[in-house]
C-alpha positions in Angstrom: 13.7 18.7 -6.7 10.5 16.7 -5.7 11.1 13.3 -3.8 8.1 11.1 -3.9 6.9 7.8 -2.3 4.2 6.0 -0.7 2.5 4.8 -3.6 0.2 1.9 -4.1 1.9 -1.4 -4.7 -1.6 -3.3 -4.8 -3.9 -1.1 -6.9 -3.3 -3.4 -10.1 -2.2 -6.9 -10.7 1.4 -7.1 -11.5 3.2 -9.1 -14.0 6.4 -11.3 -13.7 8.7 -11.1 -16.8 9.6 -14.0 -19.0 12.3 -15.3 -17.2 10.7 -15.2 -13.4 13.5 -12.9 -12.3 11.6 -9.6 -12.3 8.1 -8.7 -11.0 6.6 -5.6 -12.6 4.0 -3.0 -10.4 2.0 -0.3 -10.8 2.4 2.2 -8.7 1.0 5.5 -9.3 2.0 7.3 -12.9 4.9 4.7 -13.4 6.0 1.0 -12.8 8.3 0.0 -11.0 10.3 -3.1 -11.6 11.2 -5.1 -8.7 14.2 -8.0 -8.1 12.4 -11.3 -7.7 15.3 -12.5 -5.6 16.3 -9.4 -3.5 12.8 -7.2 -3.1 14.6 -4.1 -4.4 13.9 -1.7 -7.1 15.7 -1.9 -9.8 14.3 0.3 -12.4 10.9 2.8 -13.0 9.7 3.0 -15.8 8.2 6.8 -16.4 6.4 8.6 -19.0 2.0 8.3 -18.0 0.5 11.2 -17.1 -2.0 9.5 -15.4 -2.3 6.5 -12.9 -1.0 3.1 -14.8 -4.1 0.6 -14.3 -2.4 -2.4 -16.0 0.9 -4.3 -17.5 1.7 -7.0 -19.1 4.6 -8.4 -19.7 4.8 -9.5 -23.6 5.6 -13.3 -23.5 8.7 -14.5 -25.3 10.8 -18.0 -25.4 13.4 -19.4 -26.5 16.6 -17.9 -26.4 15.4 -14.5 -27.6 13.9 -13.9 -23.6 16.8 -12.7 -22.5 16.7 -10.2 -25.8 13.3 -9.0 -26.3 12.4 -7.4 -22.7 8.9 -5.7 -23.6 5.7 -5.0 -21.7 2.3 -2.9 -22.7 0.7 -0.2 -20.1 -1.9 1.3 -19.9 -2.9 4.6 -17.9 -6.0 6.8 -17.2 -4.4 9.6 -19.1 -6.3 7.5 -22.3 -2.4 6.2 -23.8 -1.1 2.6 -24.0 2.5 2.3 -24.0 4.9 -0.4 -25.0 8.0 0.0 -22.7 11.8 -2.0 -22.9 11.7 -2.6 -19.5 15.6 -3.6 -19.6 16.8 -0.6 -20.5 13.3 1.4 -18.9 12.8 2.8 -22.8 9.7 4.2 -23.9 9.3 2.4 -27.7 6.0 3.1 -28.6 2.6 5.2 -27.3 -0.8 4.9 -28.9 -3.6 7.3 -27.9 -6.7 6.0 -27.1 -10.2 8.1 -26.9 -11.1 7.4 -22.8 -9.2 6.4 -19.6 -8.0 2.6 -19.4 -9.2 1.0 -16.5 -8.4 -2.3 -18.0 -6.4 -3.8 -20.7 -5.4 -7.5 -22.5 -4.1 -8.3 -25.9 -5.1 -11.7 -26.6 -3.0 -12.8 -29.6 0.4 -11.9 -27.8 -0.8 -15.2 -26.0 -1.1 -17.6 -28.9 1.9 -17.1 -31.6 0.2 -19.4 -33.4 -2.2 -16.7 -34.3 0.2 -14.9 -36.2 2.6 -17.7 -37.5 -0.5 -18.4 -40.3 0.3 -17.6 -43.9 -2.0 -14.7 -43.8 -1.6 -12.6 -41.0 -4.1 -10.4 -39.0 -3.9 -7.3 -37.0 -3.4 -6.9 -33.5 -6.3 -6.2 -31.4 -6.5 -5.0 -27.6 -9.5 -5.2 -25.3 -9.9 -2.0 -23.5 -12.2 -1.4 -20.5 -12.7 2.6 -20.2 -14.6 5.3 -18.3 -17.3 6.8 -19.4 -18.2 9.7 -17.9 -21.3 11.5 -19.9 -23.7 14.2 -18.8 -27.6 13.9 -19.9 -29.6 16.6 -18.8 -26.6 17.7 -16.7 -26.8 14.6 -14.8 -23.9 11.9 -15.0 -24.4 8.7 -16.9 -25.4 5.8 -14.4 -23.8 3.4 -17.0 -20.0 4.5 -16.1 -18.1 1.9 -18.3 -17.6 0.7 -22.1 -16.4 -2.7 -23.1 -14.4 -1.3 -26.7 -11.8 -2.8 -29.0 -8.7 -1.2 -29.9 -6.4 -2.2 -33.6 -3.0 -1.8 -32.6 -1.4 -2.4 -36.2 -3.5 0.2 -37.7 -3.1 2.5 -34.5 -7.7 3.0 -34.5 -10.2 2.3 -32.4 -13.0 -0.7 -33.6 -16.7 0.9 -34.6 -18.9 0.1 -31.6 -19.1 -0.9 -28.0 -18.7 -4.7 -26.9 -20.4 -3.9 -23.8 -21.9 -1.0 -21.6 -21.5 -1.5 -17.7 -22.3 0.5 -14.8 -18.5 0.7 -14.3 -14.9 0.0 -15.2 -14.9 -3.4 -14.7 -11.4 -5.8 -14.8 -11.1 -7.6 -18.3 -9.8 -11.2 -18.1 -8.1 -12.7 -20.7 -7.6 -17.1 -21.3 -4.1 -18.3 -21.2 -4.5 -19.3 -24.6 -5.6 -15.8 -25.9 -8.6 -17.6 -27.3 -11.5 -15.8 -24.9 -11.8 -12.6 -23.1 -14.1 -12.1 -20.3 -15.5 -9.3 -17.8 -18.3 -9.6 -14.9 -20.9 -7.1 -14.9 -23.7 -7.6 -12.4 -25.2 -10.8 -12.4 -23.3 -11.5 -15.8 -20.2 -12.7 -16.8 -19.7 -11.9 -20.9 -17.2 -14.2 -22.9 -16.1 -12.9 -26.6 -13.9 -15.1 -29.1 -10.5 -12.9 -30.1 -11.6 -11.9 -33.8 -8.7 -14.0 -35.4 -9.7 -12.2 -38.6 -9.5 -8.7 -39.5 -12.9 -6.9 -37.9 -14.7 -3.3 -38.7 -17.0 -3.7 -36.5 -17.5 -5.3 -32.7 -20.5 -6.9 -33.7 -18.1 -9.7 -36.1 -16.9 -10.3 -32.4 -19.4 -13.2 -30.9 -20.1 -13.5 -27.4 -22.0 -15.3 -25.2 -22.9 -14.8 -21.6 -23.6 -16.7 -18.0 -25.5 -16.1 -15.4 -26.3 -15.7 -11.8 -28.9 -14.9 -9.1 -25.9 -13.1 -7.5 -23.3 -10.0 -8.7 -20.1 -11.5 -9.9 -17.2 -10.0 -8.9 -14.0 -11.9 -10.8 -13.9 -14.9 -13.5 -11.3 -17.0 -14.4 -10.6 -19.1 -17.7 -9.1 -23.0 -17.2 -6.0 -23.5 -19.6 -8.3 -25.6 -21.9 -10.3 -23.0 -22.4 -13.6 -25.3 -21.8 -14.2 -24.3 -17.8 -14.8 -21.3 -16.5 -15.3 -20.1 -12.9 -16.8 -17.5 -11.3 -16.9 -15.6 -7.9 -19.6 -13.6 -6.3 -20.2 -10.9 -3.9 -21.4 -14.0 -1.1 -18.0 -15.6 -1.1 -19.7 -18.3 -3.5 -17.4 -19.6 -6.1 -19.3 -20.9 -9.3 -17.6 -23.8 -12.1 -18.8 -24.3 -15.9 -18.0 -26.9 -17.4 -18.2 -27.5 -21.6 -18.3 -23.4 -22.0 -19.4 -22.2 -25.1 -19.8 -25.6 -27.1 -22.4 -24.2 -29.4 -21.7 -20.4 -29.6 -18.0 -21.1 -30.3 -17.9 -24.2 -32.6 -18.6 -24.7 -35.9 -20.0 -28.2 -35.4 -23.4 -28.7 -35.8 -24.1 -31.5 -33.9 -22.2 -32.0 -30.5 -23.2 -35.2 -28.5 -26.9 -35.9 -29.6 -27.9 -32.9 -30.5 -25.9 -30.4 -28.1 -29.2 -28.9 -26.5 -30.9 -32.7 -26.4 -28.8 -33.2 -23.2 -28.8 -32.7 -19.7 -27.3 -29.8 -18.2 -27.0 -30.1 -14.7 -27.4 -26.9 -12.8 -26.9 -24.7 -15.6 -29.5 -21.8 -16.6 -32.0 -22.5 -19.8 -30.0 -19.8 -22.1 -26.4 -20.5 -20.6 -24.2 -22.6 -23.1 -22.6 -25.1 -20.7 -22.8 -28.6 -19.9 -22.6 -28.5 -16.1 -22.3 -25.9 -13.4 -20.9 -26.8 -10.0 -20.5 -24.1 -6.5 -17.9 -24.0 -3.8 -18.7 -22.1 -0.7 -15.8 -21.6 1.6 -15.4 -17.9 2.0 -17.5 -15.8 4.1 -21.0 -14.6 3.0 -20.2 -10.9 3.7 -17.0 -11.0 1.6 -16.6 -11.0 -2.1 -13.8 -13.1 -3.6 -11.3 -11.0 -4.8 -9.6 -13.4 -7.5 -9.7 -16.7 -8.9 -6.8 -18.6 -11.2 -5.9 -21.8 -12.3 -3.1 -23.5 -11.8 -1.0 -24.0 -15.0 -1.5 -27.7 -15.6 -5.6 -26.6 -14.6 -5.7 -29.0 -11.7 -6.3 -26.6 -9.1 -8.0 -23.6 -8.6 -6.5 -20.4 -6.5 -9.3 -18.5 -4.5 -8.8 -15.6 -2.4 -10.5 -12.9 -0.4 -11.1 -10.9 2.5 -9.7 -13.9 5.0 -6.4 -13.4 4.1 -6.4 -16.9 3.1 -5.7 -18.5 0.2 -7.8 -21.2 -0.8 -6.0 -24.0 -3.1 -9.6 -25.9 -4.9 -8.4 -29.3 -6.4 -10.9 -29.4 -9.2 -11.7 -33.0 -9.9 -12.7 -33.6 -6.1 -13.7 -29.8 -4.5 -11.1 -30.8 -1.8 -9.2 -28.1 -0.1 -6.0 -26.9 0.8 -5.5 -23.2 2.8 -1.8 -21.0 3.0 -3.4 -19.1 6.0 -1.7 -15.9 7.7 -0.8 -14.3 4.7 -1.3 -11.0 7.1 -4.2 -8.8 5.1 -7.4 -9.0 2.9 -6.3 -10.6 -0.5 -6.8 -8.3 -3.6 -4.6 -10.5 -7.1 -2.4 -12.9 -7.8 -0.1 -13.4 -10.6 2.0 -16.6 -11.9 5.1 -16.5 -12.0 7.5 -18.7 -15.3 8.4 -20.7 -12.3 5.1 -23.2 -11.8 5.3 -23.4 -7.7 6.2 -18.8 -7.5 3.1 -16.6 -7.2 2.9 -13.1 -6.1 -0.2 -12.6 -3.7 -1.4 -8.9 -3.1 -2.9 -7.8 -0.2 -4.7 -5.0 0.6 -2.1 -3.5 3.3 0.0 -2.4 0.3 2.2 -5.2 0.0 3.6 -7.9 -2.7 4.0 -10.9 -0.8 6.4 -13.8 -3.2 5.1 -17.0 -2.4 6.3 -20.5 -3.0 3.1 -23.0 -3.2 5.4 -26.2 -3.2 6.6 -25.4 0.7 3.8 -23.2 1.6 6.6 -20.5 2.3 6.9 -16.6 2.0 10.1 -16.4 0.1 10.0 -11.9 0.3 7.7 -9.1 1.2 7.7 -6.2 -1.1 6.3 -3.6 1.6 4.9 -0.5 0.7 3.4 2.3 3.2 0.5 1.3 5.4 -2.6 2.9 3.5 -5.4 4.3 6.0 -7.6 2.9 7.6 -11.1 4.1 8.3 -13.4 4.0 11.3 -17.1 3.0 11.9 -19.0 6.3 11.6 -20.0 6.5 14.9 -16.2 6.5 16.4 -14.8 8.8 13.8 -15.7 12.1 16.3 -13.3 10.2 18.9 -10.1 10.6 16.9 -8.0 12.2 14.8 -5.9 9.6 13.3 -2.3 10.5 11.8 1.0 10.1 11.1 4.0 11.9 13.0 7.4 11.9 11.5 10.9 12.0 12.7 12.0 15.2 12.6 16.2 14.5 12.0 15.8 11.1 10.8 13.3 11.5 8.0 11.3 8.8 9.1 7.4 8.8 8.9 5.3 7.0 12.2 2.1 5.9 10.6 -0.6 3.8 12.6 -1.7 0.0 10.9 -4.8 -1.1 10.9 -3.4 -4.5 12.5 -2.7 -2.9 15.8 0.7 -1.8 14.4 3.1 1.4 14.0 4.9 1.3 11.1 8.4 3.6 10.7 9.1 4.6 7.2 12.4 6.0 5.5 10.7 8.8 3.4 14.0 9.2 1.2 14.3 5.5 0.1 10.7 4.8 0.3 10.7 1.5 1.9 9.9 0.5 5.7 13.3 0.6 8.0 12.3 -2.1 10.6 9.9 -4.5 11.9 6.1 -3.3 13.2 6.0 -2.3 16.7 3.1 -3.9 17.5 0.9 -2.0 19.7 -1.6 -4.4 20.5 -1.0 -8.2 21.6 -4.3 -9.4 19.7 -5.4 -11.6 16.6 -5.9 -9.5 13.9 -8.4 -11.1 11.6 -9.0 -8.7 8.6 -12.3 -9.9 8.0 -14.0 -9.2 10.9 -14.5 -5.4 12.2 -12.3 -3.6 13.6 -11.8 -4.2 17.2 -9.0 -2.1 18.4 -7.0 0.3 16.6 -4.4 3.1 17.4 -5.6 6.6 17.0 -2.5 8.6 17.5 1.2 8.2 17.9 3.9 10.7 18.8 7.4 11.0 18.9 9.8 12.8 21.1 12.0 15.0 19.8 14.9 13.0 19.8 12.6 10.1 19.2 14.1 8.4 22.2 10.5 8.3 23.5 7.4 7.3 21.6 3.7 7.4 23.0 0.4 5.8 21.7 -3.3 5.9 22.5 -4.9 2.3 21.8 -8.8 2.4 21.4 -10.6 -1.2 22.1 -13.9 -0.8 20.4 -17.0 -1.5 22.8 -19.3 -4.8 22.1 -22.3 -4.3 22.6 -22.3 -0.6 24.4 -19.5 -2.7 27.0 -15.8 -2.8 27.3 -14.7 -0.5 25.1 -11.8 2.0 27.1 -8.8 3.6 25.9 -4.9 3.0 26.4 -2.0 5.2 26.7 1.5 3.2 26.1 5.0 4.8 26.1 7.4 3.2 24.5 11.6 3.3 25.0 13.9 3.3 21.5 16.2 1.0 21.3 17.6 2.0 17.9 17.6 4.8 15.6 15.5 2.5 13.1 12.3 2.1 15.0 12.9 -0.7 17.2 11.0 0.4 20.4 10.5 -1.8 23.8 7.5 -1.3 25.7 7.9 1.0 29.0 4.4 2.0 30.8 0.7 1.2 29.9 -1.8 3.1 31.2 -5.5 2.1 30.9 -8.2 4.3 31.0 -5.7 7.3 31.4 -8.8 10.2 31.2 -11.7 7.5 32.7 -14.7 7.3 29.9 -12.9 10.1 27.8 -11.2 9.8 24.4 -7.8 11.1 24.1 -7.5 14.2 21.8 -4.0 15.0 21.7 -0.9 13.8 22.8 2.4 15.9 22.5 5.9 15.9 23.9 8.4 18.1 25.9 11.2 19.5 23.6 13.7 19.4 26.1 12.6 16.9 28.4 11.0 13.5 29.3 7.8 14.5 29.5 4.2 14.5 27.8 0.9 15.8 27.9 -2.3 14.2 26.7 -5.5 15.9 26.3 -9.2 14.5 26.5 -12.6 14.9 24.9 -13.8 14.6 28.8 -12.2 18.5 29.2 -9.1 17.8 31.4 -5.4 17.3 30.2 -2.6 15.3 32.2 1.3 15.5 32.9 3.0 12.5 32.4 6.9 12.4 33.7 9.1 9.8 33.3 9.9 8.1 37.0 13.1 9.5 38.9 13.8 6.5 40.9 16.4 3.9 40.6 15.2 0.6 38.9 15.1 -2.8 40.9 16.4 -5.6 40.1 13.1 -6.9 38.4 12.8 -3.3 36.9 16.0 -3.5 35.1 16.5 -3.5 30.8 12.6 -2.2 31.1 13.0 1.5 31.8 11.6 3.0 34.6 8.2 3.9 33.5 6.1 6.7 33.4 3.8 8.7 35.8 0.6 11.3 35.9 2.1 14.1 37.9 -0.5 16.9 37.2 -4.0 17.3 36.2 -5.3 20.8 34.5 -9.2 21.8 33.5 -10.6 25.0 32.7 -14.2 25.1 32.9 -14.8 21.7 32.1 -14.7 22.5 28.2 -13.1 19.9 26.3 -9.1 19.9 24.8 -8.5 18.8 21.6 -4.7 20.0 20.9 -1.8 21.2 22.9 1.4 22.2 22.1 5.2 23.5 24.0 7.2 26.1 23.2 10.7 25.7 21.7 12.3 25.6 25.0 9.5 24.5 27.0 8.5 26.9 29.4 4.8 27.5 28.6 2.3 25.1 27.5 -0.5 25.9 25.3 -4.0 23.9 25.7 -6.9 24.6 23.6 -9.9 24.7 25.4 -13.4 24.8 23.8 -12.8 28.0 21.6 -10.0 29.2 24.2 -6.7 28.8 24.2 -5.0 28.7 27.8 -1.5 29.2 28.9 0.1 26.8 31.6 3.6 26.7 33.1 4.2 23.0 32.8 6.4 22.8 35.9 3.4 24.1 38.7 0.7 23.2 36.5 -0.5 26.8 37.3 -2.6 29.2 34.5 -1.5 32.1 33.3 -3.9 33.4 30.8 -6.2 32.9 28.8 -7.1 34.2 25.2 -9.6 33.3 22.6 -12.5 35.1 20.9 -16.0 33.4 22.0 -18.0 34.7 20.0 -17.0 32.8 16.8 -18.5 29.4 18.1 -15.6 27.8 17.0 -13.3 24.8 18.7 -9.8 24.9 18.4 -8.5 21.8 16.9 -4.6 22.8 16.7 -1.8 25.2 17.4 1.8 25.8 17.3 4.2 28.0 19.0 6.5 29.5 16.2 9.9 29.2 16.3 12.4 32.2 16.2 9.1 34.5 17.4 7.0 35.9 20.0 3.8 34.0 17.9 1.3 31.6 17.9 -1.1 29.9 15.4 -4.3 28.5 15.9 -6.7 26.6 14.0 -10.3 26.8 14.3 -13.3 24.5 13.3 -16.8 25.1 13.1 -19.4 27.2 11.9 -16.9 30.0 11.0 -14.1 28.4 10.4 -10.2 30.1 10.8 -6.5 30.5 11.7 -5.3 33.1 13.7 -1.5 34.4 14.2 -1.1 35.7 17.9 1.1 38.2 19.3 2.3 36.9 22.8 3.4 40.1 23.8 0.0 41.8 23.5 -2.7 38.4 23.5 -4.0 40.0 20.8 -4.4 38.2 17.0 -1.8 39.8 14.9 -3.4 38.7 11.8 -6.0 35.5 10.5 -7.6 34.3 7.7 -11.4 32.8 7.5 -10.1 29.8 6.2 -10.9 26.3 6.7 -7.2 24.2 7.2 -6.7 20.6 7.3 -3.0 20.5 8.6 -0.6 22.7 10.1 3.1 22.6 10.3 5.8 24.7 11.9 9.1 25.0 10.1 11.4 24.2 13.6 14.3 26.4 12.3 12.7 29.3 10.8 9.5 31.6 11.8 7.6 29.8 9.1 4.6 28.1 8.7 2.6 25.9 6.3 -1.5 25.3 6.2 -3.2 23.0 4.1 -6.5 24.5 2.5 -9.3 22.2 1.1 -10.6 23.9 -2.5 -14.1 25.2 -1.9 -16.6 23.0 -3.9 -19.0 24.1 -5.9 -22.8 23.9 -6.4 -22.9 20.0 -7.7 -21.1 18.8 -4.8 -17.8 18.1 -6.8 -14.7 19.8 -7.0 -13.8 22.2 -10.0 -10.4 20.8 -10.6 -8.6 17.0 -10.0 -6.3 19.4 -7.3 -8.8 19.7 -4.1 -6.4 21.4 -1.5 -3.6 24.5 -1.3 -0.8 24.4 0.8 0.5 27.3 1.7 3.6 29.0 3.2 3.6 31.8 5.4 6.3 33.9 7.1 4.5 35.1 10.3 5.3 38.7 10.4 3.6 38.6 6.8 -0.1 37.8 6.0 0.7 37.5 2.0 2.2 33.9 1.5 5.8 33.2 0.4 4.2 30.3 -1.6 1.3 28.4 -2.6 1.1 24.5 -4.5 -2.2 23.1 -5.2 -2.2 19.3 -4.3 -4.5 16.3 -4.8 -6.0 14.0 -2.6 -5.4 16.7 0.3 -8.7 15.7 2.1 -7.6 13.8 5.3 -3.7 14.6 4.4 -1.1 16.1 6.6 1.8 18.4 6.4 5.4 18.0 8.1 8.8 19.4 8.0 12.1 17.3 7.8 15.4 18.2 8.8 17.6 19.0 5.2 20.7 16.6 6.8 17.9 13.4 7.3 17.1 13.6 3.0 20.9 14.6 1.5 24.8 14.0 2.0 26.3 15.7 4.5 28.7 17.6 2.0 25.9 18.6 -0.3 24.3 20.5 2.8 27.5 22.0 3.3 28.4 23.1 -0.2 24.9 24.6 -1.2 23.8 26.2 1.7 24.8 27.5 5.4 21.3 28.7 6.5 18.9 25.6 7.1 16.1 24.9 4.7 14.1 22.3 5.8 12.1 20.1 3.4 8.3 20.0 3.3 6.4 16.5 3.3 3.2 16.8 2.3 1.4 13.6 3.1 -1.9 12.8 1.2 -5.3 10.8 2.2 -3.9 7.4 0.5 -0.6 7.9 2.3 1.4 8.8 -1.1 3.8 11.5 -0.5 6.4 14.3 -1.9 8.8 15.8 0.0 10.7 19.1 -1.3 12.7 22.4 -0.7 9.7 25.3 0.0 12.7 28.3 -0.3 13.8 27.6 -3.1 11.3 29.4 -5.2 10.5 27.0 -8.2 7.6 26.2 -8.7 7.6 23.7 -11.5 10.1 21.7 -9.8 10.9 17.9 -11.3 9.7 15.1 -9.6 12.3 12.5 -9.4 13.4 9.0 -8.0 17.0 9.1 -5.6 19.1 7.2 -7.5 20.2 6.0 -4.6 16.7 4.0 -4.2 18.1 1.4 -7.0 19.6 -2.0 -6.8 21.8 -3.3 -9.5 20.0 -5.7 -11.7 23.2 -8.4 -11.5 22.2 -11.1 -8.7 24.0 -13.3 -7.6 24.2 -17.3 -8.9 23.5 -20.1 -6.7 26.1 -21.8 -5.2 26.9 -25.3 -5.9 25.2 -27.3 -3.2 21.8 -24.6 -4.2 22.1 -25.9 -7.8 22.5 -29.9 -7.0 20.1 -29.5 -3.7 17.8 -26.9 -4.0 17.7 -23.7 -1.7 18.8 -23.4 2.0 15.9 -22.3 4.0 17.0 -18.5 5.5 16.4 -20.2 9.2 19.2 -22.6 8.6 21.4 -20.2 7.0 21.3 -17.9 10.3 21.5 -14.6 8.0 21.0 -12.5 11.1 23.7 -14.2 13.7 27.2 -13.2 11.9 29.2 -15.1 14.9 27.0 -18.3 14.2 27.6 -17.8 10.5 31.6 -17.9 11.2 31.4 -20.4 13.8 29.7 -23.0 11.5 32.0 -21.7 8.4 35.3 -22.7 10.7 33.9 -25.8 11.4 33.2 -26.8 8.3 36.7 -25.8 7.0 38.7 -27.3 9.9 36.7 -30.5 10.1 36.4 -30.5 14.1 32.9 -30.7 14.2 29.7 -32.3 12.6 28.9 -29.8 9.8 26.0 -32.2 8.2 23.8 -31.7 11.9 22.9 -28.6 9.8 23.4 -29.4 6.1 21.8 -32.6 5.9 18.8 -31.5 8.4 15.0 -32.2 6.8 12.7 -34.0 6.1 13.6 -37.7 4.8 11.6 -37.3 1.6 12.4 -34.2 1.1 16.3 -34.9 0.9 18.4 -36.6 -1.8 19.5 -40.2 -0.8 23.0 -40.7 1.3 24.7 -42.7 -1.8 24.3 -39.3 -4.0 25.0 -36.7 -0.8 27.8 -38.7 0.4 30.6 -38.9 -2.1 29.6 -34.9 -3.0 30.3 -34.1 0.4 33.7 -35.9 1.5 34.8 -34.6 -1.8 34.3 -31.1 -0.7 36.5 -31.8 2.4 39.5 -32.7 0.8 41.8 -30.3 -0.6 42.5 -29.8 -4.5 46.7 -30.0 -5.4 47.1 -28.6 -8.6 50.6 -30.1 -9.9 53.1 -27.5 -11.5 54.9 -28.7 -14.2 58.5 -27.8 -14.9 
């Protein structure tokens, strides 16, 4: 069984169901169904063999809203599928010619088009990938806009548009028009109302701009179109398509004879207005009109939702959403929206109260460093071996704890740096390393502040103490510039005691230990702190990695192309091994448990990984292979390496799998098993204890020999956890049933039905003792419950004449008469 997780929640726009109680989210090759009320996963639609790129809930109204629960999905596996998401059942599969990047079906939004006496076929508009080679070169025009007849299950002849790359399609709320931005032009087509055989029969118009377009939106009345460009500007066209899409010959004094304010000469529109609030360096990510057409919503990299009043151009702001904004989706409830953020988070926001009601959090995505800083750090994840938690540095100066079995964060993020995070600005500080001690009681982080103009850059080493097992840490010690101006390349903990070793590019390592003194009154509750006990170096060689033996009695440090061994207690050099003729540098090393061997990874002009026999201090066996990641099993003399697949002469990978996981036993150079994986570049490997993922009774029934799970985290922070020792290479990918929650949800209370939802901060949901006190006070009537029940702004609360009788009646006990 392979447990997968860490999917990207914000790769595509989500969709609300017709009743607004569930949210459909594209997550890798599946569609995840989340409860809007609880934010929990309730179902998954499994069947696509490629990335799901679009999900569309089929609109239904009236009594059938609880019976018909259907949605269309499109995927890069070149299929369209119709689902019943209530039962997670596949109803229909439509095979198309190319991988689909975007899908719209206009006439499902316009029931009147199918209520005519003569019904026509149903058509889908597709934006597809188009990879063709001409004379050995890939076509620069890699996208096509096509049509597919869903009724007759065949493609409509011709292409609506040839684009540089596949673009996202946008359909008008009425279903009458479909548009796509491409370069400096917006293309708009009128959805066919009759059967067609060729796309040339579809009417089309264009809107032009001097800058490249990034998105567009249709007004509910279909005569207003908004377009966002790559410089943060928003363009509003009014009276769009009056000549192209209408049959009237004379419109307002001959149509073209009227003055068109700001409109380019060949554009079919009456007026053009330009708004600009977003940064000039940031493209507008989304535009969307409100259901009544009075407002326009826009979002970009600043992390601020801008609400424009269409008639006046006045602005309101919903700030501090936590990251760059990508998509906005409307709920059937007019005030509820979902906002997709670039940090893999979907916010359910209420614009009437300007509050965030729920947050669907995924695993934090990797972030890229500036080109001049990529050599300073090897940003990666750590793992809590016994608890089954990933620990990942995030872009907003924080560290995330993520449960790999439940596939969700386990606590609030630990803020490593107390500084404001501004998404639109360049990265000024980031966490380069994060490491946990063997028992998870101590966490070490390395933070780098980026120099501004060559001044002010520095590294900080911080130690944190765990307050609970679920990721709550408190800061214990801060060491600024622990290795002077040199960057920190590695940080490892002693397996048995509170000792840590940091390595630097400057050519030394330092041993850190916890203070043994009794804390003073001012220090009580803050930990005793950490201090540097000793410093070591070897011929001023850059030290890139380090590792402790299983019992902690020996410390190995990679010094350039050599491996040095030290006594961590006395800081004395024990031995030096290595082969300096290979012109490589040791980038990773690890002692192999239950054996007298060590594995090292060298990078450079002649990359290799080697197994060293510590009894003879010689190479036991080795491979001339480049290794991306290394992991050793804590309970067995085995280790796994992640090996990139060699590339061909064209620079492309030979297959979709770009790396191979190879499992070895220390005694045998022949691999135990191999697995081909995707997105291996930038990935990592980690072992997780079996009991962290399985129930204890299951562990005892299946086997007495520890069979730890191997976790592969790819370059996009998607992961797979599997048993590397069961010998089954074709394991089924499943989602643990415990991740799902019941679809049945608790209804609102009588108070909420009458007067609205009580804010969470007034419920005191995190203070059970306070809840009980409030409950007792209300039941006994000895205090003033209206202090909390009736709190709020006077213009929001109902009048006392409405509240008084209802409240007094709730305090009276009902007497049930018994008839004899």
